[in-house]
Every structure is written in C-alpha cells, then in structure tokens.
C-alpha positions as CSV (number, residue, x, y, z in Angstrom):
1,M,164.3,130.6,61.7
2,R,166.1,133.4,63.5
3,R,164.2,135.3,66.1
4,L,164.3,139.1,66.4
5,N,164.7,139.4,70.3
6,F,163.9,143.0,71.1
7,L,160.9,145.1,70.4
8,L,159.6,142.7,67.7
9,L,156.6,145.0,66.9
10,L,154.5,143.1,64.3
11,G,152.9,146.2,63.0
12,F,154.5,149.5,63.6
13,A,152.7,151.0,60.9
14,A,153.4,153.1,58.1
15,I,151.0,155.5,59.9
16,I,153.6,158.1,60.9
17,C,150.9,160.8,60.8
18,S,147.6,161.1,59.1
19,C,146.6,164.2,60.8
20,S,146.2,167.5,59.0
21,K,148.5,170.4,60.0
22,E,145.4,172.0,61.7
23,E,144.8,168.9,63.8
24,L,148.5,168.6,64.8
25,N,148.5,172.2,66.0
26,D,145.3,171.4,67.9
27,V,146.9,168.4,69.6
28,K,149.9,170.5,70.6
29,A,148.1,173.7,71.6
30,D,147.6,174.2,75.3
31,Q,143.9,174.2,75.4
32,K,141.2,172.4,77.3
33,P,138.4,171.3,74.9
34,E,135.7,169.1,76.3
35,S,136.3,166.2,73.9
36,P,139.4,164.0,74.2
37,L,141.5,163.0,71.1
38,S,140.9,159.6,69.6
39,K,143.4,156.8,70.0
40,T,144.4,157.2,66.4
41,E,145.1,160.8,66.9
42,I,147.2,160.2,70.0
43,D,149.2,157.4,68.3
44,N,149.8,159.5,65.2
45,E,151.2,162.3,67.2
46,I,153.4,159.9,69.2
47,S,154.7,158.6,65.9
48,R,155.5,162.1,64.6
49,I,157.5,162.9,67.7
50,L,159.3,159.5,67.6
51,K,160.1,160.0,63.9
52,E,161.3,163.5,64.5
53,K,163.3,162.9,67.8
54,G,163.9,159.3,68.1
55,T,162.4,159.2,71.5
56,F,159.2,160.1,73.3
57,N,158.2,161.6,76.7
58,W,154.8,162.3,77.9
59,S,156.1,165.7,79.3
60,E,156.4,166.9,75.6
61,V,152.7,166.8,75.0
62,S,149.7,169.1,75.8
63,D,147.4,168.6,78.8
64,R,144.7,167.6,76.3
65,M,146.7,164.9,74.7
66,L,147.9,163.5,78.0
67,W,144.4,163.5,79.4
68,S,143.0,161.7,76.3
69,A,145.8,159.0,76.7
70,V,144.8,158.7,80.4
71,L,141.1,158.1,79.4
72,K,142.1,155.6,76.7
73,G,144.4,153.8,79.4
74,D,141.7,153.0,82.0
75,S,142.2,156.3,83.7
76,I,145.4,155.3,85.3
77,V,147.9,158.0,86.2
78,S,151.4,157.6,87.5
79,I,152.6,160.5,89.5
80,G,156.3,161.0,90.3
81,Y,156.3,163.4,93.2
82,G,159.0,165.3,95.2
83,N,162.3,166.6,94.1
84,K,164.0,163.1,94.1
85,A,163.2,159.8,92.3
86,F,163.6,157.9,95.5
87,N,164.4,158.3,99.3
88,I,167.3,156.4,100.7
89,K,166.3,157.8,104.0
90,P,162.7,159.1,104.5
91,E,162.5,162.8,104.2
92,N,159.6,164.9,105.6
93,N,159.3,167.2,102.6
94,Q,158.8,164.1,100.3
95,K,156.1,162.8,102.6
96,L,154.4,166.1,102.8
97,S,154.4,166.5,98.9
98,K,152.7,163.1,98.6
99,A,150.2,164.0,101.4
100,N,149.3,167.3,99.7
101,I,148.9,165.6,96.3
102,M,146.6,163.0,97.7
103,T,144.7,165.7,99.5
104,E,144.1,167.6,96.3
105,I,143.0,164.4,94.5
106,S,140.7,163.4,97.4
107,N,139.0,166.9,97.3
108,S,138.2,166.6,93.6
109,A,134.7,165.9,92.3
110,D,136.1,162.9,90.3
111,Y,137.5,161.4,93.4
112,N,134.3,161.7,95.3
113,R,132.3,160.3,92.4
114,R,134.5,157.2,92.4
115,L,134.2,157.0,96.1
116,K,130.4,157.1,96.2
117,S,130.2,154.3,93.5
118,G,132.5,152.1,95.6
119,Q,135.5,152.4,93.3
120,K,139.1,152.8,94.6
121,N,141.3,155.6,93.6
122,L,144.8,154.8,94.9
123,I,146.2,151.8,93.0
124,H,149.7,151.7,94.2
125,D,151.9,153.6,96.8
126,D,155.6,152.6,96.3
127,E,157.4,152.0,99.5
128,T,160.8,153.2,98.1
129,L,160.2,155.2,94.9
130,N,158.5,158.5,95.0
131,V,155.6,157.4,92.8
132,I,151.9,156.7,93.2
133,D,149.4,155.3,90.8
134,V,145.9,156.8,91.0
135,K,142.7,156.7,89.0
136,T,141.5,160.0,87.6
137,S,139.5,161.0,84.5
138,S,139.6,164.8,85.1
139,L,141.4,167.1,82.6
140,E,141.5,169.8,85.4
141,M,143.2,167.4,87.7
142,I,145.8,166.5,85.1
143,T,146.4,170.2,84.5
144,S,146.7,171.0,88.2
145,L,149.1,168.1,88.8
146,R,151.4,169.1,86.0
147,D,151.5,172.7,87.3
148,R,152.7,171.7,90.8
149,S,156.4,172.3,91.6
150,D,156.5,169.1,93.6
151,V,155.4,166.8,90.8
152,R,158.2,165.5,88.5
153,Y,156.0,163.7,86.1
154,V,152.5,162.7,85.2
155,E,152.0,159.8,82.9
156,P,149.1,157.7,81.5
157,A,150.4,154.4,83.0
158,G,147.6,152.3,81.4
159,Y,148.1,153.6,77.8
160,S,149.3,151.2,75.0
161,Y,150.8,152.7,72.0
162,S,149.7,150.6,69.1
163,P,149.6,152.3,65.5
164,G,148.6,149.8,62.9
165,K,148.5,146.2,64.2
166,T,149.4,145.6,67.7
167,K,152.6,143.7,68.7
168,S,152.3,140.1,69.8
169,S,154.6,138.1,72.0
170,S,157.6,140.4,71.2
171,G,161.0,138.5,71.4
172,C,159.2,135.1,72.1
173,G,159.7,131.8,70.4
174,K,160.1,128.3,72.0
175,T,161.2,126.2,69.1
176,G,164.5,124.7,68.8
177,E,166.6,124.9,65.6
178,T,169.1,123.0,63.6
179,I,172.5,124.8,64.0
180,N,175.1,125.1,61.2
181,P,178.2,123.2,62.3
182,E,180.4,126.2,61.3
183,D,178.6,128.2,64.1
184,Y,180.0,126.4,67.1
185,Q,182.9,124.3,68.2
186,H,183.0,121.4,70.7
187,I,185.0,121.9,74.0
188,A,185.4,119.9,77.2
189,P,183.7,118.4,79.1
190,N,181.1,118.0,76.4
191,C,179.6,121.3,75.3
192,Y,179.5,123.8,72.5
193,V,180.8,127.3,72.3
194,S,179.2,129.9,69.9
195,W,181.3,131.2,67.1
196,A,180.1,134.7,68.4
197,Y,182.0,133.9,71.6
198,S,185.2,133.0,69.8
199,I,185.3,136.1,67.7
200,N,184.8,138.3,70.8
201,N,187.7,136.3,72.5
202,I,185.6,134.9,75.3
203,P,187.2,131.5,75.4
204,A,190.6,133.1,75.7
205,A,189.3,135.0,78.7
206,W,188.3,131.8,80.4
207,E,191.9,131.1,81.0
208,T,191.8,133.9,83.5
209,S,188.2,134.1,84.7
210,T,184.9,132.2,84.6
211,G,182.8,134.6,86.6
212,K,183.1,132.7,89.9
213,G,181.7,134.6,93.0
214,V,180.0,137.3,90.9
215,T,176.2,137.6,91.0
216,V,174.4,138.7,87.9
217,A,170.7,139.5,87.8
218,V,168.5,139.3,84.7
219,I,165.3,141.1,84.5
220,D,163.2,139.5,81.7
221,T,160.5,136.9,81.2
222,G,161.9,134.3,83.7
223,V,163.4,130.9,82.9
224,S,161.9,127.8,81.5
225,P,161.0,125.1,83.9
226,N,161.7,122.7,80.9
227,Q,165.5,123.7,80.9
228,S,167.6,121.8,83.5
229,L,170.7,123.7,82.8
230,L,168.9,126.7,84.6
231,G,167.6,124.4,87.2
232,S,168.7,121.1,88.6
233,N,171.9,121.0,86.4
234,F,172.9,124.5,87.0
235,N,176.0,123.0,88.6
236,N,177.1,120.6,86.0
237,G,180.4,119.8,84.2
238,Y,183.0,122.5,84.9
239,S,180.4,124.7,86.7
240,S,180.1,124.1,90.4
241,G,179.5,125.7,93.8
242,R,177.2,128.4,92.5
243,T,173.5,129.3,92.9
244,I,170.6,130.3,90.7
245,E,167.5,132.1,92.2
246,K,164.2,132.7,90.6
247,F,161.6,135.4,91.4
248,G,158.4,136.7,89.9
249,T,157.1,140.3,90.0
250,Y,154.8,140.1,87.0
251,I,151.0,140.0,87.3
252,D,149.4,138.4,84.2
253,S,145.9,140.0,84.4
254,W,143.9,142.7,82.6
255,N,142.8,143.7,86.1
256,I,144.9,146.6,87.4
257,W,143.7,145.8,90.9
258,S,145.1,142.3,90.8
259,T,147.9,141.3,93.2
260,N,148.4,137.7,92.0
261,Y,151.9,137.2,90.8
262,D,152.3,134.9,87.8
263,G,155.3,132.9,89.2
264,V,158.8,132.6,88.0
265,N,158.4,130.3,84.9
266,D,159.1,131.7,81.5
267,K,156.2,131.5,79.0
268,C,158.0,133.4,76.2
269,S,161.5,131.9,76.0
270,H,163.4,135.3,75.9
271,G,164.5,135.3,79.5
272,T,165.6,131.8,79.2
273,S,167.8,132.7,76.3
274,M,169.3,135.7,77.9
275,S,170.0,133.8,81.3
276,S,171.4,130.9,79.3
277,N,173.7,133.3,77.3
278,I,175.1,134.7,80.6
279,A,175.4,131.7,82.9
280,S,174.6,128.4,81.2
281,P,177.0,125.8,82.8
282,R,180.1,124.4,80.9
283,N,178.1,121.2,80.8
284,D,178.5,117.6,79.8
285,K,175.2,117.5,78.2
286,G,176.2,118.6,74.6
287,M,174.7,122.1,75.0
288,P,176.0,125.7,74.6
289,V,178.0,127.2,77.4
290,G,177.3,130.7,79.0
291,V,179.8,133.5,79.0
292,A,180.3,133.5,82.8
293,Y,179.7,129.9,83.3
294,N,180.6,129.9,87.0
295,C,178.7,133.1,88.2
296,N,175.7,133.1,90.4
297,L,172.4,134.0,88.7
298,V,169.3,135.9,89.9
299,V,166.4,135.8,87.4
300,Y,163.2,137.9,87.7
301,R,160.1,137.1,85.7
302,A,158.9,140.8,85.6
303,T,157.3,141.0,82.1
304,S,155.5,138.7,79.6
305,D,157.7,139.7,76.7
306,V,160.3,142.3,75.9
307,F,158.0,145.3,75.0
308,L,157.0,147.0,78.1
309,D,153.6,148.4,77.1
310,D,151.5,146.9,79.8
311,Y,150.8,148.3,83.3
312,H,151.7,145.2,85.1
313,E,154.9,144.8,83.0
314,Q,156.1,148.2,84.0
315,A,155.2,147.7,87.6
316,G,156.9,144.3,87.7
317,V,160.1,145.7,86.1
318,A,160.3,148.6,88.7
319,E,159.6,146.3,91.5
320,A,162.4,143.9,90.4
321,L,164.9,146.8,90.0
322,T,164.1,148.0,93.5
323,A,164.5,144.5,95.0
324,L,167.8,143.9,93.3
325,A,169.1,147.4,94.3
326,N,168.7,146.3,98.0
327,R,170.8,143.3,97.4
328,S,174.5,143.8,98.3
329,D,175.6,140.6,96.4
330,V,174.2,141.7,93.1
331,K,176.8,143.5,91.1
332,I,175.3,143.4,87.5
333,I,171.9,143.8,86.1
334,S,171.1,142.8,82.5
335,M,168.0,144.2,80.8
336,S,167.3,143.1,77.1
337,I,163.7,144.8,77.4
338,G,162.3,148.3,77.0
339,H,160.1,150.8,75.3
340,Y,160.1,153.7,72.9
341,F,158.7,155.7,75.8
342,T,160.4,157.0,79.0
343,I,158.5,155.2,81.8
344,G,158.7,157.3,84.9
345,K,158.5,154.6,87.6
346,I,161.2,152.4,85.7
347,E,163.4,155.5,85.3
348,D,163.0,156.1,89.0
349,A,163.9,152.5,89.9
350,I,167.0,152.5,87.6
351,K,168.2,155.6,89.3
352,Y,167.7,153.9,92.7
353,A,169.6,150.8,91.6
354,Y,172.4,153.0,90.2
355,S,172.6,154.8,93.5
356,K,173.3,151.4,95.1
357,D,176.4,150.9,92.7
358,K,174.6,148.5,90.3
359,L,176.1,148.1,86.8
360,I,173.2,148.1,84.5
361,F,173.3,146.9,81.0
362,A,170.3,147.7,78.6
363,A,169.7,146.7,75.0
364,A,169.6,149.6,72.5
365,G,166.7,148.0,70.7
366,T,166.0,145.7,67.8
367,S,162.9,145.9,65.6
368,L,161.6,145.2,62.1
369,E,163.0,147.1,59.2
370,F,160.2,149.6,59.1
371,T,161.2,151.0,62.6
372,T,164.9,150.9,62.3
373,W,164.8,154.7,62.1
374,A,164.1,154.8,65.8
375,G,167.0,155.7,68.1
376,V,168.3,154.1,71.2
377,I,165.2,153.1,73.2
378,F,164.5,153.5,76.9
379,P,166.0,152.6,79.3
380,A,169.2,152.1,77.2
381,N,169.1,155.9,76.5
382,M,169.5,156.8,80.2
383,D,172.8,158.0,81.6
384,E,172.6,155.5,84.4
385,T,172.7,152.5,82.0
386,V,175.3,151.1,79.7
387,A,173.7,150.7,76.2
388,I,174.7,147.7,74.0
389,T,173.9,146.8,70.4
390,G,174.9,144.2,67.9
391,V,177.1,144.2,64.8
392,T,178.0,141.6,62.1
393,N,181.4,140.0,61.7
394,D,182.2,142.0,58.6
395,S,185.7,143.5,58.7
396,H,184.2,147.0,58.9
397,Y,181.4,147.9,61.4
398,Q,178.1,146.8,59.8
399,H,174.8,147.1,61.4
400,G,173.2,143.9,62.6
401,A,169.7,143.3,61.1
402,F,167.3,145.7,62.6
403,N,169.5,146.7,65.6
404,H,169.2,150.3,66.8
405,Y,172.2,152.6,66.9
406,G,172.9,156.1,68.1
407,A,175.0,158.5,70.3
408,E,173.8,156.6,73.5
409,V,175.4,153.3,72.4
410,D,178.4,152.5,74.7
411,F,179.6,149.2,73.3
412,T,178.9,146.7,70.4
413,V,179.1,143.0,70.2
414,I,179.7,140.9,67.2
415,M,176.7,138.4,67.1
416,E,175.6,138.0,63.4
417,R,177.2,136.5,60.3
418,Y,177.5,139.5,57.7
419,N,176.4,137.3,54.8
420,D,173.6,135.6,56.6
421,K,171.4,137.5,59.2
422,T,169.7,134.3,60.3
423,R,173.1,132.8,61.6
424,T,173.4,134.5,64.9
425,S,174.6,133.2,68.2
426,P,173.5,129.6,69.2
427,T,172.2,129.5,72.8
428,T,170.6,126.9,75.0
429,G,166.9,126.7,74.2
430,F,163.5,126.8,76.0
431,N,163.2,122.9,76.2
432,E,165.7,120.3,77.4
433,G,168.2,119.3,74.6
434,E,167.2,122.2,72.3
435,I,169.4,125.0,70.8
436,Q,168.3,128.2,69.3
437,Y,169.8,131.0,67.2
438,I,169.5,134.3,69.2
439,G,170.4,137.7,67.7
440,G,169.8,141.4,68.1
441,S,170.7,143.9,70.7
442,S,169.3,141.4,73.3
443,I,172.0,138.8,72.8
444,A,174.6,141.6,72.6
445,T,173.4,142.9,76.0
446,S,173.5,139.7,77.9
447,M,176.9,138.8,76.4
448,T,178.3,142.1,77.7
449,A,176.9,141.5,81.1
450,G,178.7,138.0,81.2
451,I,181.9,139.7,80.1
452,A,181.6,142.2,83.0
453,A,181.2,139.3,85.4
454,L,184.5,137.9,84.1
455,V,186.2,141.2,84.8
456,W,184.7,141.5,88.3
457,E,186.0,138.0,89.2
458,K,189.5,139.0,88.1
459,Y,189.2,142.3,89.9
460,P,186.9,141.8,92.9
461,N,187.8,145.1,94.6
462,Y,186.9,147.2,91.4
463,T,184.3,149.8,91.5
464,R,181.6,150.0,88.8
465,A,183.4,152.9,87.2
466,Q,186.6,150.8,87.1
467,V,184.9,147.8,85.5
468,I,183.4,150.1,82.8
469,E,186.8,151.6,82.2
470,K,188.3,148.2,81.8
471,L,185.6,147.4,79.2
472,K,186.4,150.8,77.4
473,R,190.0,150.0,77.2
474,S,189.5,146.5,75.8
475,A,187.1,148.0,73.0
476,D,188.7,148.4,69.6
477,L,187.6,152.1,69.0
478,Y,188.9,153.3,72.4
479,P,189.9,156.2,73.1
480,N,187.6,157.5,70.4
481,R,183.8,157.1,70.6
482,D,181.8,156.6,67.4
483,A,178.4,158.3,66.9
484,D,176.7,155.0,66.3
485,Y,178.9,152.4,67.9
486,G,180.3,154.0,71.0
487,Y,183.7,152.4,71.9
488,G,183.1,149.5,69.6
489,N,183.5,145.7,70.1
490,I,184.9,144.5,73.4
491,D,187.8,142.0,73.4
492,A,186.9,139.8,76.4
493,Y,190.6,138.5,76.9
494,K,191.9,142.2,76.9
495,A,189.1,143.1,79.4
496,V,190.3,140.5,82.1
497,N,194.1,141.0,81.5
C-alpha cells in the first residue's frame, strides 16, 4: 500500500471553526482577560486562519491567544531577538538586546516564583541564531516582549496543533511492497531504475554526470541500520570512492530539559527513503538505484517523523541546519519535512544556511484529501528555499494525490501514475532486500536534490543561482511560471547538458 510521505495528518478535522462570531472577535481582540482560551478555541482559530490564508504565523494573533497557547505548551516561549536572524560575526547590539530581554524576564514575578521553587527559566540559548527559549506563564510578559523593538518574534514553542484526532507517525512505514514489473527496468550491474526516473530523463543524464564529488545533505528521520546500501555497501557496484556520514540532533523525550540525543538510526523509514532516492548506489544487489548514485551523503536524524510539531523536533532541525551551514563541502540540503506554521528558529536557521550559499530544497506538502486546500507549507513557502511538489504522468499537468500546490512552487516532478495513485516511485526500503513505493512531494523533493547534484558535478564552479537557472531552463514551462506548478517538470538530461 502506498505511503503518503509528507504531513500525513490522521485527523485534520472537519473542525474548521466551531466558535461563534462573538467568540472569534474575542479571540482576535487585543485585550487581556484573566482566563486563557481553551485548546479547542486555539485550534479552531488556527484552522480558520489556515483555511482563509493557507498559512499561519503566531504574529497574526492576539496577546491573549498567544499566551493561551504558551500555557497549553508547557509555558515554553521562543524569542527571536535583534534585527537579524543570526550573527556571522558577533555584534554588540545583538548581545545587548539579549541581555536586556533576559534582564526584563529575570525581574518579573513569574521568573522569581520559578526561581524560588527551584525551576529553571532559560531552556536554550543558541550560539549562532539570535533566539532563546525560556519559560514564562505571564500574559504581561508576553505583551511586553511583543512590544519591544528588538524582538522579532515570540512563539509558543511547546504548543502542538491537533484539531480532531492527533497525527501519528506521519510519513512512516517500514513494510516492503511487491512492485509492478512495469514500474522499473533492470540495468547494469544488477539494479533497478524507477519508471519515474526514466520519464524525468535521469538515466540519460547519467551519460554525463552521476553526482561524483558533490555532497548532499538530508535532514529527516535518519537512515535505517538495517539497510546496507546506506551503510557498509554504500560503495557498491558502479558507485565508488564516496562517503556517507550520519548525525543525530533529535532528542526523543517528553522532557524539554533533556539533552540526550536519540542517535542516528531511523525509526520511521521516511529518512531512509529520501536518502535512498538521492544516493542509493548503482548496486549489484538487485535493488533500486538513487538519482545521484556517486554523490557523497550527509544524513541528519533531526526529527521523529515529517511533521514538525514537537519542541525537540523543531530544535533538532534548527541545529542540523546550523551545522550544515558551517560545512563548506555541503552544497545541497534536502528537506522533505515541515509544518503548517512558520517556526521562527527553523526560519532563522534556513536564513543562516542560505547566507552560506546552500541550495535548500523543501517539500510543498502532502496530506490527506481533507487538507489539500492548504497551500504550500513551511519551510517550502520561504524565499530562501526551492519548493517542490509532485504530479502524475498524464499528458497534461495533473495533481499528484494529496500534493500541495501554489504560487510558491518552483518545480514539479512526475512521480505518480495518473491512472493509479498507488504506483509511485519504487525506492530502496527500510530493511535489507526490500523495496517500497514512495510518493508525494517528499519523493519529488529528494529527486530534485539529486538532479541538482548531477548539475553541480558537470559544472563544479557554478554558483547556487547558476544551478537554479540551469534547472529552470530545463523545465518544460520555462520561461513562463505557472500559478500552481512553477516552472514545471525538470528534464534531467537537459539540466546537465
């Protein structure tokens, strides 16, 4: 059975808004009542804004609603301070801004109450990004922080949006599948190439480039220890002389104070699929090959699944982005993960990575049919990312099942049979010897990241802008840009020639 690989929300409800008009006005009004809103009221208002605008940012809501969400999220507040998202060089005014904010917090009654009871207040102080995470339950403090000219955002970092039933293990699924023989072809030395690769002209591009010498990073759920093609057999068959590195920045704990990283091993399968799609070797094991089968790969286990609704997931992704930004060998970052919300610390980290010339691909979003009204999600909706979504192999552009579309989309990838949505792109599975169908904007994003690696091997002196221009000129809608599909489907052979 085909897995939906991005934002698989099991119960994004039919609860768009059950509040009365008077209640909504109360939610939006800039007032400071003593009682907080209920979680249902908060979620309903978020749903209304998402339905109306397609995106959601905490800056759009009242102090009361933000404060209420803070209380429902273990009183964790992320504060983006200063006039920049990050510091390439330490700046005195940014340091002073943080010091002044911490002084204001430490002078509050809420802070002193926590201090007297032996509780900590400062959860995290980022070394690179201009963001701190603190504990506060004071409405007055929330209002004061939002009024400061040296505060860029105040967000309830512990709040989990869950109207209806809560999502569960979004994008995960470890079971291998039987693949239709029409969906792959056998190639030397003894591996399989997806039909989706062929229709996007990837095998033809291999005559020119295989990604050798280019390093691609994947921020996701890690890679499976049970898949040797992303381990001891990473150099196998026609793939040689390359490296795979694995890191973990995700903390699997309900405790926000925990500092125990959960390791590098995938427990979901999504990260394994994305990594395989980009870099699985052109092997002699009878398994699918990746798009850039000679590239180097760096994989971060930064999240438990693809939906970034947990404090430790958001922190893990920001940490991974910051670390990758500081690596000169990494050219491409692939992110088939995200959230309906703008997450300030991840937005800051993406801007930091972008400032270091990283080419960042992000999935436009995939969800169940009752949420396809949502627009391109975060971080794909940022200017600093290249947004990718999937389409079918119909002769005319046709939406892939449950993929998200919109003005922010830059490119599309054919990855689904138009007459059978279960037949997507076969990819090396979680366990040794297994293959899975993988679809959605997730697979489209990782495939595009692989194509970019092919381009960068062919043109090693190209800048990020030149690589993007190459992709544009190879897309079949260029020089026009469609309102839903951007520049359209990329022809990998044209991109490298």
